[in-house]
C-alpha positions as CSV (number, residue, x, y, z in Angstrom):
1,X,24.1,29.8,-4.2
2,X,26.9,32.3,-3.7
3,X,26.7,35.1,-6.2
4,X,29.7,35.6,-8.5
5,X,29.7,39.4,-7.9
6,X,27.9,41.7,-5.4
7,X,28.0,45.4,-5.9
8,X,28.8,46.8,-2.5
9,X,28.4,50.5,-1.9
10,X,30.0,50.5,1.5
11,X,31.4,48.0,4.0
12,X,30.6,47.9,7.7
13,X,33.3,47.5,10.4
14,X,30.6,45.5,12.4
15,X,30.0,42.0,13.3
16,X,26.8,40.0,12.4
17,X,25.0,36.9,13.6
18,X,22.8,35.0,11.1
19,X,19.5,33.4,11.6
20,X,17.7,31.5,8.8
21,X,14.3,29.9,8.9
22,X,11.6,28.9,6.3
23,X,13.7,26.4,4.3
24,X,12.7,22.8,3.9
25,X,14.8,19.6,3.2
26,X,14.4,18.0,-0.1
27,X,12.5,14.6,0.3
28,X,12.9,11.5,-1.9
29,X,9.4,12.0,-3.3
30,X,9.0,15.7,-3.3
31,X,10.4,18.4,-5.6
32,X,13.8,20.1,-4.9
33,X,13.7,22.5,-1.9
34,X,16.2,24.7,-0.1
35,X,17.2,23.7,3.4
36,X,17.9,26.4,6.1
37,X,21.5,25.0,6.6
38,X,22.2,25.5,2.9
39,X,20.6,29.0,2.8
40,X,22.7,29.9,5.9
41,X,25.9,28.5,4.3
42,X,25.3,30.5,1.2
43,X,24.6,33.7,3.0
44,X,27.6,33.5,5.2
45,X,29.9,32.7,2.2
46,X,28.3,35.7,0.3
47,X,28.9,38.0,3.2
48,X,32.6,36.8,3.7
49,X,33.2,37.0,-0.1
50,X,32.1,40.6,-0.5
51,X,33.3,41.7,3.0
52,X,30.1,43.6,3.8
53,X,30.5,43.0,7.5
54,X,33.9,42.6,9.2
55,X,33.0,39.2,10.6
56,X,30.1,36.8,10.7
57,X,29.9,35.4,14.4
58,X,28.2,32.1,14.9
59,X,28.2,32.3,18.6
60,X,28.7,35.0,21.1
61,X,27.8,38.8,20.9
62,X,27.6,40.6,17.5
63,X,26.7,44.1,16.6
64,X,23.8,43.0,14.3
65,X,21.7,40.1,13.7
66,X,20.6,39.4,10.1
67,X,17.4,37.3,10.0
68,X,16.4,35.7,6.8
69,X,13.2,33.8,6.3
70,X,12.2,32.0,3.0
71,X,8.6,33.0,2.7
72,X,7.9,31.2,-0.4
73,X,9.7,29.3,-3.1
74,X,7.6,29.5,-6.3
75,X,8.3,26.6,-8.6
76,X,6.7,25.3,-11.8
77,X,4.3,22.5,-11.3
78,X,5.1,21.0,-14.7
79,X,7.4,21.9,-17.5
80,X,9.2,20.5,-20.6
81,X,12.0,23.0,-21.1
82,X,12.7,26.1,-19.1
83,X,12.0,26.2,-15.2
84,X,11.7,29.6,-13.6
85,X,11.7,29.7,-9.9
86,X,11.1,32.7,-7.6
87,X,12.4,32.9,-4.0
88,X,10.6,35.5,-1.8
89,X,12.9,36.0,1.2
90,X,12.1,38.3,4.2
91,X,15.2,40.2,5.3
92,X,15.5,41.8,8.8
93,X,18.5,43.5,10.3
94,X,18.4,44.2,14.2
95,X,20.9,46.3,16.1
96,X,21.4,43.9,19.1
97,X,22.5,46.3,21.7
98,X,19.4,48.4,21.4
99,X,17.2,45.6,20.1
100,X,16.1,48.1,17.3
101,X,14.8,46.8,14.0
102,X,16.9,48.7,11.6
103,X,15.6,47.5,8.2
104,X,13.3,44.9,6.8
105,X,12.2,44.0,3.3
106,X,10.9,41.1,1.2
107,X,13.2,40.6,-1.8
108,X,12.2,38.3,-4.6
109,X,15.0,36.5,-6.7
110,X,14.1,34.9,-10.0
111,X,16.1,32.5,-12.1
112,X,15.4,30.5,-15.1
113,X,17.3,27.1,-15.8
114,X,17.1,25.8,-19.3
115,X,17.5,22.4,-20.9
116,X,21.0,23.6,-21.8
117,X,21.8,24.0,-18.0
118,X,20.6,20.5,-17.3
119,X,18.6,17.9,-19.3
120,X,17.1,16.0,-16.2
121,X,14.0,18.0,-15.0
122,X,14.8,17.5,-11.3
123,X,18.3,18.9,-11.8
124,X,17.0,21.8,-13.8
125,X,14.5,22.6,-10.9
126,X,17.2,22.4,-8.3
127,X,19.4,24.9,-10.5
128,X,16.5,27.2,-10.8
129,X,15.9,27.2,-7.0
130,X,19.5,27.8,-6.3
131,X,19.6,30.5,-8.9
132,X,16.6,32.3,-7.4
133,X,18.2,32.1,-3.9
134,X,21.4,33.4,-5.3
135,X,19.7,36.4,-7.0
136,X,17.9,37.3,-3.6
137,X,21.1,37.1,-1.7
138,X,22.9,39.4,-4.2
139,X,20.0,41.9,-4.1
140,X,19.7,41.7,-0.3
141,X,23.4,42.3,0.3
142,X,23.5,45.2,-2.2
143,X,20.6,46.9,-0.6
144,X,22.1,46.5,2.8
145,X,25.4,48.0,1.6
146,X,23.4,51.2,0.9
147,X,22.1,51.6,4.5
148,X,23.6,53.7,7.3
149,X,24.4,51.1,10.1
């Protein structure tokens, strides 16, 4: 779920904590989902890859906290060929010393997985979910890079 490229406008010499919520584990009987731990891992890897913040801190004091909440994962109920998923993710950045909310926005990522990507429908749905999350992460980090932190 880590984007190949992220167009960063500026990098911040600041540290960040991550908090992720709203995800769900995939069950044996249910459709593919995105777990919080997987979303958090993809977010951290993406930040580290593009260098948006100087460091991601898992414990201890950071300059900012980035909260992501998976609001909704829109999935096709049924399909034969292409599966398109949309991930609505709420992004919030809070300056921790002042406890000031600096920025918040809901960003939707879309992705379509085709039969060429995966023949099995459950695999195709998983790829569409991951692609939608990846597109939201890419858009979110690019927008953050345009802020004045």
